[in-house]
N, C-alpha and C positions, 0 to 999 in steps of 0.2 A: 118489102118482101125480098127484093134483090139482095139487100144486106143480110138477111137471115140465111139465104141460100149460100152466100159466100162464106159465112161463118161456119156453116155445117161442113162445107167442103174442106175448109182448113183443118177442122178437127179430125176429119176422116183421114186426111193425108198425114197428119201428125201421128195418129194411131198406127197407121201402116208402117211408118218409119220406125217407131219404137218397137214394134213386133219384130221387124227384120233385125234390129240391133241386138235384141235379146236372143234371138235364134243363133246369131253369129257368135256371140260370147259363149253360149252354152256349148257349141261344137268345139270351140278352141280349148275350153276347159277340159272336155272329155279327152281330147287328143293329148294334152300335156300331163294328165294325171299319172299315166304309167311311167313317164320319165322322172317325175318328182319322187314317186315311190322308190324307184331304183336308186336315185341319188341319196335319198334318206337312208336306205338300207346300207349302202357302202359308199361313203363320200369320197374315199381315196382309192376306189377300185381301179380307176383309170391310171393311177400313179405308176410309172415304169419302175423296174427293178434298179437298185443302186446300192452302193456300199455304205452310205451315210446312215447313221442311226437318227431317227426322226421321232420327235414327240410333239403332240399337239396338246397344249396346256390351257385349260379354261382359267378365266380371271379369278375364280374362287379357289384355285389350287387343284382342281380335278383334272386328271390326265384323260383326255377324250380319246387319244389315239397314241399307240406306240408300235413301231414296226418291228419286224423280226430281228433286224440288226441291233436295234436298241435293247430288245429283250435279251439278246445274247451278250451284249456289252454289260448290262447290269446284272446278268445271271438270273433272269426270270424264267420260269417255266412257260409253256405255250399258253396255258389257260389261267395263269396267275394274273390277278387284277393289279395293275401298277398303282403304287402309292408314292406320292411325291416325297414324303418324309423319309420313307425307307430308301428311296433312290438317292436322296441327299446324303444319307449316312454312309453311302458307299463311295462318296466323292471326297477328294482332298484338294484344296480346302473347300468345305461345303458352302461357305458364304458366297464364293464365286458362282457356284451352281445356282444358288438361290437368286442371285442378281440376274442371271440369264433367264430365269424362269418368270421374272416379273417385268423385265424391260428389255429393249433391244440392246444388243451388244456383241462383242467378240472377245473372248477370253480363253485362257488355257488353265487346265486343272487336270487331275488324275482320277481315273476310275479303276479300281482293282489293281493299282500299281502300274497302269498304262497312261501315258501322256495323251491327253485329249484336247482337241481344239474345238470349242463350241461357238456357234453363231446363232443368235435368236432374232426372230422377226416378229413384229406385231402386226396381226391381220385385223384391219378395222372392220366395223360392222356394228349391228345393234348389240351383239354380245361378243366383244373383242376377245381374241385368243392369241397365245404366243406359240409360234412355230420354232422349235429348237432343233437344230441340226448339229450332230456330233460326229467328228471323224478323227482318226489317229493320224497325225502328221508323219510324213515319210522322213525318218531320221537315219535309218540304217545306211542308206547309200551315201548320204552326206557325211556321216561319221566314219564310215569305213575308208573313204577315199578323200584325203584332204584336198586333192586336186579338183574334186567334183562336189562341192558343197551345195546342197539343195537349197531352194528358196525358203523352205520351212526352217532349216537350221539357221540360216542367216537372219530370218525374222525373229527367231527365239533369242539369238545372241543380241540382236539390236534392241529388242524390247527389254531384255534383262539389263543391258547396259544403261538404257534410259531410266529404268525404274530405280536402280541403285545409285544413280548419279544426281538425282533430284535434290538431295539434301546432304550437306557436308557434316551435319551433326553425327557423331559416332553412333549413338543409339538409333537414330533414324536410319542410318546406313545399314546397320546390322539387322534391324527389323525388316528393311526392304530386301536384303539378301535372303533372309530366312523365308520370308513370304514367297519370293519368286522361286526359290529352290523347291519349296513345297509344291508349287504348281508344275514344276518340271519333273521331279522325281518323288514318288510316294515314299513317305517315311513315318514310322511310328515315333521315332526319336530323331531330332535334328538339332545339331549343335554347331555353332560357329565359335571357335576359340581364337582369342586375340592375345598375342604375346605382349605382356607388360614389361617393358624394359627396366623400369625402376626396381620392381620386386623380383624380376627374373622368373616369372611364372606365367602359365596360360590361364586366362580368365574365360570361363565357359559362358556363352550367352544362348539362351533358349526361350521358347514361349512357355509361360506358366498361366495358371488360371487363378483369379482372385475375385471372389463374389460373382462368379459367372462371367467375368470379363478377362479377355486375354491380355497379357502384358509381357514385356521383355524382362526376364530375370537374369541375374548374373551370379556366378558361383566359382569358387576356386576348384571345385570338384568336377570330375568328368563322369559321364554315364557309359563310357566306352572302354572302361578297364585299362588293360595294358596296350591297347591298340593306339591310343593317343600319343603316349611318349614314344612308341615305336616309329610312328610316322614322323614325329618331330625330329627324331634322331636320324632316321634314314633319308628324310627329305623326298620320299617317293610315295605315290598313291598306293593304297592297300585295298584290294578287292577280296572279300570273303563271302562266298555263297552260303556256307554253313559253318558257323563258329564252332560247333561241336566236332566237326570233322576236320577242321583246319589244323594242320600239324606245325605250321611255321611258328606261331606264337599263340599262347593260351590267352583267352579273353580275360580270365581272372585266375590267379595262382591258388588262392585259398579255398576255392569252391568249384564244384562241377556244375553249378547252376548257370545257365546261359540265358539271361533275359533278352539278349539280342542274338538272332540267328543269322540274319543277313546284314552285311556291313560294307560300306564304302567310305574310305577316308582319303581326302585330297589335301596336300599341303598348299597353303596360300602364300605364294612368293611374288614379291614386287621389287624389281631392280636388283635381283640376286639376294634379297633379304627375306627371311621368313617372318611374315607378319601374323600368321595364324593358321588354323586348320578348319576344314569343312568336313563334317562327318554326318552320315545318315545311317539309319539302321531300321530294320523291321523285325518283328517278332517271328514271322514265318521264315522258314529256310528257302533258299533259292528264289528269293523275291526280286533280285536284281539281275540285270543282264549286262553284257559288255557295252550295249548301247547306252545304258544309264551311266556307266563309268565314263564313257566317252563324252556324254553330254555335260557331266559335272566338270570334266577336265577343260571343256570348251569355255565354260563360264567362270572357272576358278581364277583365271588371269584377271578378268574384269573385277571380280569380287575382291581380289587381293589389292588391286590398285585403288579401288574405292575405299577399302578399309584403311590403307596406308594414308590416303589423302585425308580421310576423316580424322585419323590419329594426328597427322600434322596440323590440321585445322584446330583440333581440340587443344593441342599443345600451345599453338599460337594464341588461341582464345584465353587459355589459362594464364599464359604469360602476360597478356594484356590486362586481364583481370587482376593479376598479382601486382602489376605496376600501378594500376588504377587504385587498388586497395592500399598499397604502400603510400601513394600520394595522398589519399584520403586520411590515412593514418597520420601522416606528417601534419596535415592541416588541422587535425583534431586537437593539436596542442593549443590552438588558439581558443578553445572552448573552456578553459579553466576558470570558470566563474563559480562553479559549484562542483564539489567533489563527485557527486553522483552523476551529474551531467557529463563530467569529464570522462569517467570510466564508461559511461553509456556510449559516448562518441567513439572511444577506442574499440569497444566490443563490436559496435555496428560496422566499423571500418574493417575489422579483421574477419568477421563472420562469413562474408561472401567468398573468402579465399579457401575455406575448408568445408568439406561435406561432414560437418560435425554438429551434434545436437547440444553439447554442453561446452561452454566457452566462458572464461573469466580470468580474473587476476587474484593471486594471493600475494599480499605485500608483507614484508618483514619490517617490524619496528625494532630497530636496534636498541633503543633505550629501554623499552619494556620487554625485549626479547620475545616478541609475539608474532606469529605468522597468522594472518587473518584474511578472509575473503572480502572482496569489495563488491558492494551493490552498485549496479545490477550485475548479476551473474547468469548469463544465458543458460537455460536448462535446469537451474536450481531455484526453487522458491525463495523469496526474500527472507522468510522467517527461518529457513535453514542456513542461509548465508549469514544471518545475524549471529549464529552460534558456530560458524565455520572458522574456528580459530584454535591455535595450539601454542602453548608456551614452550620455548626452546631452552631447556636447562643447560647450564654451563657444563662442558665436557661430557655431554650426553650423546648417544648415537644420533639423535636428531641434529645436534650441534655439528657433528662431524659431516652429516649430509649437507647442511647449509654451507659449511666451509668448503666442501668439495666443488660446489657450483657446477654440478653435472646434470644432464638431462635424465629424467626418470621415466622410462616407458614400461608399461605393464599391460597385460591382456585382461587382468582382473584386479581392479584397484581395491576391492573389498578384502582380498587375501594377500595382497602384495606385502612383502617383508618391509620394504622401505616406507610404504604408506603407514604400516603399523608403528614403525619407529618414529615417524613424524606425528603419530597419533591423530591421523585424519581418516583412518580406515572406517571409522564409525560414520563419518559424513558420506563416504563412498557408498556405504550400505544404505543409508537413509535416502540418498539421491539416486540409487540404482546405477552407479557408475560401473562400466565394463572396461573396455580398452581405454587407457588414459595415458596422457603424456604431460609431464611437468617440465616446462622449458625454463631454465634459470634466466632471470632478468638481471643483467650485470652491466653496470655503467662505471667506467674508470676503475675497474677492479673491485667495485663495491657491490655486494649482493643486495638487490632490492626486493626480490620475491620470485614468484613463479607465474608463468603463463600456462594455464591449464586448458587442455582440450580432451574431451571424452566423448565416447559413443558415436560411431559413424552413423550417418543417416541411412545408409544402405545395408545395415546389419553389422554383425560382429566380424571384424577383419583387422589384420595387423596394419600398423602405420607403415606406409611406404617410405623409401628413401627420399623421394621427391617431397613428400609431406613433411618429413622431419627436417629436410634442408630448408624448406619454406618457413617452417616454424622457427628455426634458428634466426633466419633473416628478420622475420616479423618481431621476434622477441628482442633482438638487438636494437631494432628501431624503437620499439615500444619502451624499452628500458631507458633509452636516451630521452624520449619524450617525457616519461614519468619523472626521471631525475631532474630534467629542466623544469617541469611543472612544480616539483617539490621545492626547487630553489626559488622559483618565482613566488610560491606560496610562503616560504620562509621569509623572503624579503618583505612581502606584504605584511606578514605577521610582525616582523621586527618594526616596520614603520608604524603599524597600529599600536604595538607595545610602547614604542617611544612616545607616540602621541598620548596614549593613556597615562603613562608615567608623568608626562609633562602636565596634563590636566590635574592629576592627583597632587603633584608637588605644588602647583599653583593654588589648588584648593587649600592645602595645608598651610601655606604661607599667607593666605588671605585672612580677612576679618571674620570669616564664617565661624559659627559656633562649632564645638566639638561634635554635637549631634549631627549637624549638617555635613561636617567633614566625613564622619564615619559613613553616613547614609549614602552620599554621592560617590565617595571613593569605592565603596563596595560594589555599587552598580556599574561603575566604570570597569572594574575587574571582571564582573560577571559577563558583561558584553564582550570583553576581550577574549575570554576563554570559553564562552558559550555554555556556562554552567546552568543547571536548572534551578538551583537553590543556593542560598548563602546566608550566613548568620555570624555575628561577632559576639564572643563572650568576654566580659571584662571582670577583673578581680577588684572587689570592693573591700578595701582594707578596714574600713570602719565596721562593716558587717561580717567580715571574715568569710566571704563566699565568692564563688565564681558565678556570675549572674549573666543571663542572656540579655543582650542589648536589643530591646524590642524594636526600637525605631530603625535598626539596621537590617531587620529580617527581610530577605528577598524570597518570595514564594509563599504559597498558602500553607503555613505551618502553625497557625494560632493554637489549634487544639493540641498539637504535639508539644509545643513550647511550654504549655502549662504543666506538662508531666515531668519536665526536666529543666525548669526555669532556673533553678538555683542548686549549686553544689558547694557545701561548706568545706572549708579547708581542712577541718578535722575529720572529714570522711575518708576512709581508707582508699577510695578510688582516686582521690584528688592527686596523689603523688604520681599516678600513672597518666594524668592528663597531659596534653601538649603544653599547657601553661606551666605546669610544675616541672616537667622534664625538659622543656625548651627544645624538644626534638619534633620535627615535622612528621606528619602521618599521611601515607598515600596508600590507597586500597582500590582495587578494581573489581572486587566482588564482596560487598559489605554483608550480603545475606549469609555468607558462610565464613566470613573472616572472624576468627576467634579473638583477634586483638581489639575488637570493638568493645568498649566498656559498657557496663550495664546502664550507666548514666545516659549514653547516647542511643542505646538500643531502641527505645520507643520511637524516636524520630526516624531511624533507619527502617524499622518495621512498618510504621504507619505510612510513610511516604514512598515506600518501595524503591528507594534509591539503591543503585548498584556500585557507584564509584564515589570516593570521597578524597578531598585534599584539605589538610588542616595544617596551618603554620602558626607558630607562636608570635605574640606581640611582646617584645622585650624592651624594658626601659632600664638602663644602667645595670645590665646583666641580671635583671630580676624580671620574672614572668609577670606581665600585667594583663594578660588575656590571650585569646586565640581567635583566629579567623578560619571559618569552615566553609568549604564549597562542595556542593553535591551534584551528582548527575544520575539520571536514570539509565544511562548506557553503561554497560560493563567496560572496564579497562579504558575509561574515557580520558583521564588526565595524564599528561606527560610531564617529563622533567622540565620541559620548557614552560609549562603552566606553573610548575612549582617555583621556578625562578621568578616569574611574574608576581605570584602571590607573596613571596618573600619581600619583594621590593615594595609592594603596597603595604604590607605589614610594618615594614620599617618606617614608612611615611606616617602611618597611623600612630606608631610609637612616639615619633617626634611630636605629632599633634597632641597626643595625650599628655606628654611631659610638659610641653609648652602651656597647655591649658591648666595643668595643676600648678605650675610655677606662677602663672598669671593670677590664678585664683588666690594663691597664698599671698602674693605681693599686694594685690588689691585689698584683701581683707586687713592686712597689717596697716596699710596706709590709711584705710578708712577708720580703723580704730584709733590710730594716732591723731587723725584730724578731729574725730569726735571728742577725744580726750582734751585736746588743746582748745577746742571750741567751748567745751564745758568749763575749763579753767578760766578762760577769758571772760566768760559771762559771770562766773562766780566772783572773779576779781573786780569786775565792773560794779556788781551789786554791792560788794563789801565797801567799795570806795564811795558809793552814792547813798547809802542808807545806814541808819543806826538801829533800825528795828530788828531785834534779835530773831523774833519769830519769822519775819519775812525773809531774813537772810538764811535761816535754817530751811525754810520751804524751798528757796532757790537751790540750795545745795542738795536737798533731797531729790528734787525733780531732775537735776542734771545727773545725779548719780544713777537714777533709774534709767535715764536715756542712754547714758554711756555704757552701762553694764547690761542693758536690755533685760533687767530683772522685772518681775511682776510686782514685787513688794519689797519694802525696806523699812528700817526704823532708825530715827535719830533721837537720842536721849541725852539730856544734860542733868548731871547730878549736883547736889549741894556739896560745896567744897569744905564745909565745916567737918570737924572730926566726928567720927561715928563710933559709937560704943561697940565693943568687941562682941561679935556674934550677930550683929544687925546689918542690914543692907543699907547703902547710902540712899539718901532721899532724892527723888527725882524732881527737878524744878520744871523742866519742859520736855515734852515728848511729841514726835511727829511720826507718821507712817502707820504701819500695821499694828503696832503694839497698843 
């Protein structure tokens, strides 16, 4: 029972304590309700007055609060609801404003043409917000009195110098200058012009848009009319509050339209040398103040030094690249194992030296008088390079251009007069060539061809003096390399030719048959000059026809050979053949060559051959046949190949003559031996037998064997007198009768 009483007392005490706790919490909540409501209604009511513009930005982009200073800064009315996108459109550059709205930071930008310094703070909590404070730095005092430079001005100059000095690359430096000037001075158009010493012109750099992305573009044109050359000439800043009212110099001479109403231009000088211009402009009049001019003058010195350093760095980098490229160019001479690989190495070594889309070599073959492109040709498809050739006629305008050995520079290769005289303007049209340069390749006074460069990667522009000078240096070195490579190749070809001729001569003097000699000699020649097909025709005196020697055929021409296997000497075409005329035939375009006889036309048409080389086989000043070599490549065979073919043809003529003499000697000797053998046997039989019939049978058999006759007759007549008008009487007869 005592236990039950104790439990009840504990429960009563716990209930009283819980009641008191609930009563206390209720009183506290009622007292705090009024202060919560007041805080919810006006969260920033207690904030004291100040000059800073303040915005409270929700994480979703909603502006929860904007004070009166900010409304005035952004040009909002008292009851206008702030919209973050509309606010961003009034800032320059807007991406800086967006960065401050999403994260903590401190940056400068402009609002309505005024320089603003913005600081953002992130306020943590269940629903975090960004507090953005904006104020206009005090610049006027610092700019008005050079002896009293304010902290804001020093900070602006320091930040500007650090930003543009981070990278020595010219494009990166110019981009940094433009970006930082945009943050300091509002501008609808902003250009930095750089003086290009080689071409003696100003190149304008500005921001452009491509597919919605900002990029740095360059141009030889200016958007500031006559003001740019005026500043360059005078070397002084130019401040124009309204271009329409400015009397000193007209913006444009030929029109009264003024796209720029407010303008500031500053010459950029470093070390007493003009390196460029800094120009800003706005569409609205009176948009700039003297403070803006002073601010640009303060940063102009740093910008000029940064640009000059970037130019010097770029020149050094270019020289290092040129030296490296020339070194690689010299090393490429060791890659002459394959003609295509050799020119690929040359092109790859030269390409980094120039901002060019089209680069390659045109080589001149003095023997064929042909100027032709070499694969690979950067920027031109290989199938166009295959037809990139022109014949240089003797004493023609093209021949005079070749003899002059001068550089040909044009802004439009398709319509250039010299390109038309060389008859390569059609290739220029097919390959869409614009500005182009043909640099002559000359080694030891001998013209080897041209180095061609076309189409700048940065758009249409003229070749600068530096580019042309570098082209001359590269062309001179490339000409030496190509000439040496040709000499090496010719030496190797002579060695191969000598070895081929040695093997052919050894084959001719060996015990090989004439069939084997023709077959293997022709294949040695084919391998030497890299022909696609070959065949030998021999004159058959017994049949009186020029006949294809089938065992010598190289290439798949079985069907075509059947159509022109034989040409009789009484055919009118025979006297025009190489065999009959004993004159060689060389053609580089068989499909349209009218000299091709109808006898050969089926082979040319069916096999689609483009080049042919035919030499006669002459024995004792008499045509005994001809040797034909074919290639699918146009203008393939050279005079050097013709000499090699003549040498092999002479060896085949010796082999044919030796074979015929040997055959004739062997046949006469065999017949003589057979005759003596027959007489010896007959004499032996006559001495050993008196049987007349047996003796006649022996004589009959030996006569058939010696004469190789199929049948014969031996008849013995009666020696008694025969009456007139009657035949003598046969006593014995053998053979067919």
